[in-house]
C-alpha positions, 0 to 999 in steps of 0.5 A, spaced: 291 627 511 289 621 516 282 619 516 280 623 510 284 621 504 284 614 505 276 615 505 276 618 498 280 613 495 278 611 489 280 604 489 276 602 495 270 606 491 271 601 485 271 595 490 265 597 494 261 598 487 263 592 484 261 588 491 254 591 491 253 589 483 255 582 485 250 581 491 244 586 489 238 581 487 232 586 487 230 593 488 232 596 495 230 603 497 235 606 502 234 613 506 240 617 508 237 621 513 243 627 513 243 632 508 251 632 509 250 625 506 246 627 501 251 632 498 257 627 498 253 622 494 251 627 489 257 631 489 261 624 488 257 622 483 256 616 487 248 615 485 250 614 478 255 609 480 251 604 484 247 599 481 240 601 478 236 597 483 239 601 489 235 607 490 237 612 495 231 616 498 234 623 501 231 624 508 229 630 513 236 630 516 237 638 514 236 642 520 235 649 516 231 645 512 225 643 517 226 650 522 219 652 521 217 658 517 214 661 523 220 661 527 224 664 522 219 670 522 220 670 529 228 671 528 226 676 523 222 680 528 227 680 533 232 682 529 228 688 527 227 691 534 232 697 536 234 693 543 236 686 539 242 683 536 240 677 532 245 672 532 246 666 528 250 661 524 251 663 517 247 657 514 240 661 517 241 667 513 238 666 507 233 661 508 226 664 507 221 666 511 214 668 509 216 675 507 224 676 507 230 672 510 235 674 515 240 677 510 234 681 507 232 684 514 240 685 515 241 689 508 235 693 511 238 695 517 236 690 522 242 688 527 244 681 525 251 677 526 254 671 523 257 667 529 261 661 529 259 659 537 253 661 541 259 662 547 261 668 542 253 670 543 254 670 551 261 674 550 257 679 546 251 679 552 256 680 557 260 686 553 253 689 551 249 690 557 244 695 553 242 690 548 238 684 548 242 678 545 238 672 542 242 667 539 238 663 533 239 655 536 238 651 530 240 644 529 240 636 531 243 633 537 250 636 534 249 643 536 245 642 542 251 641 547 254 648 545 247 651 545 246 648 552 252 651 555 251 657 552 245 658 557 248 655 563 254 659 562 250 665 561 246 664 568 252 662 571 254 669 569 247 672 571 247 675 565 239 678 564 240 680 556 241 673 553 236 668 550 236 663 545 230 662 540 230 654 540 229 650 534 232 643 536 230 637 532 231 630 533 233 624 529 231 618 532 223 620 532 224 623 525 226 616 523 220 614 526 215 619 523 218 616 516 216 609 518 209 611 520 208 615 513 204 610 509 207 613 503 214 611 505 217 605 503 224 605 506 227 598 507 234 601 510 237 607 513 243 610 513 244 614 520 248 620 521 254 619 524 255 626 527 249 625 531 251 619 534 258 621 536 254 625 541 248 621 543 251 614 542 247 608 538 242 606 544 236 610 541 236 606 534 235 599 538 228 600 539 227 602 531 230 596 529 226 592 533 219 595 533 220 596 525 224 590 523 229 595 518 236 595 518 240 601 520 247 603 519 251 609 523 255 612 517 260 617 516 260 622 510 266 621 505 265 616 499 268 610 502 264 611 508 257 611 504 259 606 500 261 601 506 255 603 509 250 602 503 254 595 502 252 593 510 245 595 509 245 591 502 248 585 505 243 585 511 237 586 506 239 581 501 240 576 507 234 577 511 237 580 517 235 587 521 240 589 525 244 596 527 251 596 525 256 602 526 260 603 520 263 610 523 266 606 528 273 610 528 268 616 531 262 613 534 262 609 541 256 606 543 254 610 549 256 617 545 259 623 549 257 622 556 259 629 558 256 632 552 249 628 554 250 631 561 250 638 558 244 637 554 239 634 559 242 640 564 239 645 560 234 641 555 228 637 556 224 633 550 218 636 547 214 636 541 216 640 535 214 642 528 218 640 522 217 645 516 214 641 511 212 635 515 208 638 521 209 636 528 213 630 530 211 628 538 217 628 542 222 630 536 225 636 539 228 640 545 226 646 549 229 649 555 227 647 562 223 650 567 229 653 571 232 656 565 226 659 562 228 666 562 233 664 557 228 662 552 227 667 547 220 664 545 217 666 552 221 672 554 219 676 548 212 673 547 211 674 540 204 673 537 204 671 530 198 669 525 198 664 520 203 663 515 203 658 509 208 655 504 209 657 497 203 653 493 208 651 488 214 648 493 214 641 494 219 641 500 215 637 504 215 631 500 222 632 498 224 632 506 220 626 507 223 622 501 217 622 497 219 626 492 226 627 488 228 635 487 227 635 480 220 632 480 218 639 483 216 644 477 219 650 480 226 647 481 231 651 477 226 655 474 222 660 480 227 656 485 234 657 485 239 658 491 239 666 489 232 666 489 229 660 493 222 658 495 224 653 500 229 652 505 232 645 501 234 649 495 238 654 500 241 650 505 248 647 505 245 640 507 239 641 503 237 636 498 235 641 492 241 645 493 245 638 492 242 637 486 242 644 483 250 645 484 252 637 483 247 633 479 251 635 472 256 630 475 257 624 471 261 618 472 267 620 468 267 626 473 266 622 479 271 620 485 272 613 482 275 616 476 280 620 479 
């Protein structure tokens, strides 16, 4: 399949590994921001294949993982109301709240529906006027256009029974937060290609200039990732700090202007709480004032007390790249995908889930040996 099989070519993988071994002269710490990239690195055995001097640090680029505990509790509360149908992407259902998950709430009788698009939720609102339809709008910039469009579409239809529970987070402020953390020693970043497909590359130039750190926009297949890492190491070894685009077959300098226009029509930037990390300034989207009636947070005015994370879960340190999943004493014991303590163990992009499912892979099982 064009643009897929050639980026899983074991010969290309071996070539990039050989070049990395030839040029690397010292220890480098590189963070892949996106959880999808983490899964590809672990699933394909790339971590074991690369030179030992290159340490990959897993970043906070899993929107499910960083959705605040209190917001998950809000979603569960809404789902349990008689007049509400709570709609969500499937990856949010098993993420634990303070007492239960949406999946457990559904098993207990709450009306929770898995949808593939927020526009399906708008259609449901039109067909079910007697119910309040709430879409759990989680994601980075990649899902923001569809969620924004759902609100714009609902407004054009004059629907009064549709709203979104917004948990949108943004990648560039997260990179800046990592750089400002005293415990962070990251020397280069792989930026998420799908985010840049929407937003372009403009937001990353100021980060490169301010922190004097190289960033490479990278795809998700093994060849993509190794080429991106090689591009970073070339910069690091020669003392360069530039923004480069490995994922040029998809990412354009200015992104997708129509998608950006749709986002900005419905959303404005706000401070956002990140689970396990805290509040990062200007790191999220909230609905603009003229769409306030579609904001589930305002519409339902849910009052909540303080909620606390598991005392033995170190998800926050994992999301910030300070520790690896296997450094957690609960990993694979008290915390498993069937009984997760934190979101990184249950999310399809979570680092803990990647290590749990795939870290047994050895180089003999990896893509380069096939």
